[in-house]
N, C-alpha and C positions, 0 to 999 in steps of 0.2 A: 522669232517669225512675226507673231500676231501683232508684232508696230509695225509690219513694215508690208505686210497682206488684206485686209479686208476678213472681216469673218466668213464673208462664200469666199473669199479662195484660198481658205482653208480644209484642215478633214483631218485630225489624229487618230492615229490606229495605236491602240493598244495590243501588244501576246504578250499579257499577265497569263498568272498559271489558277487562279480563285479568282470565285466573282467576287469575296472580297477585297483587295489591291484593288481588281479593275474597279468593284466600283473607286471606293479610295482614289486611284489615280487619273477615274469619269470628272470627281467630284471636281477635284483639281484644275483641271480646264478648264471646267464652264465655271462652275463658281467658286474658284482661287481655296490656295493649301484651310484644308479647315484644321489643322493642324496648327493654320498661323504663328507656323514658328520658318515656315517656305521663301523664296524671293516674289513667291504669291499671292502668300500671304491677302485677302482684300480682298484679291485681283482677282474680276470676272470676268475673263477673258472669253466666256460662254461658246465658241468649239467646236465643232459637232464633234463626237467621240464613238468608234466602234474598236469593236475587239476584230484583226484579222478572222474569226475563226462565221465571225456575223455573213447568215445566207447571201445575204447588200455586195459583200465584196468577196464569199465566197463564186455566186455568179461574176467577177465582176475576171474572176482572174485563168486564167490559162486552164483546162484540168495539170496538164505537165504537172504544173511548174506545181500547181495544189497538190495537186498526188507527194513530187520530189520534197515540199521546203517542208509541212503542213499539217501531211493525213496521219501523221506518224502523231502529230500533236492534240490534234481530237479523238482519235484512239481510247489518251490517257486522263485529257481533263474533260470537268466537267460541261465542257461547251453553253449546253441548256441556260445553267447556270450562270454560265459569264458573262450572254449573253441578253440573260435577262438582269442583268446588274449593271450591265451598261440600260438598256431601251431605254430603263425608269429613270434611272439620271437622265441622258435624253431626255425622255419627257417631261422631267418636277420644270428644268429652263424649255418649254418648248420646242428644241431640236425633235424633237424624236418622228 
């Protein structure tokens, strides 16, 4: 997809369960695979990335859909830590 569309046409949405995995996946789609073992090793896509629980996204999802699909998840995850981790990655590549 990153080869077919421009960076301005793509947004990566994560549904990862914790801050550590969220940071890792956010780094992968922005700076490339940090383990240098995968297909994105050295590939800096610099795509904007958000977690599905980010306030910016929640505001765009119909409340009934959010309640049915995401509300339970937000009760058990540390969404503040997750969103902070993803925001830090966005800020580090100038996509905040």
